[in-house]
C-alpha positions, 0 to 999 in steps of 0.5 A: 499500499505504501510504494502504491501510494508514494509512486501516485503521489510522485509519478502519476503519470506512471500508474498502470493495472499492475499497480492496481493487481499488486493491491489485490494480490495482497489482499485489499478488495476494490474499494480498498483500492479505492478508498486508498486513491481518494485519500491520496488523491484528496491529500495532493488536492489540498496541498496543491492549492493551499501551496497555490494561494499561498497558506502558512502552515500553523504555526502548531504543525511547524518542526521543532527548531 
């Protein structure tokens, strides 16, 4: 699942049917695969909107210096 998530995040154009088949072979249902893809896609969308609008990170989220 994490390999799928990383690939979908960093190289979405490289996704193939075999990526989904790998998840199915690992025991994930079609609904599980849909849920994974939707969560990854949603976070990518929200981050791009925030970055595009210059939304600042919450101070409680900033890493410790």
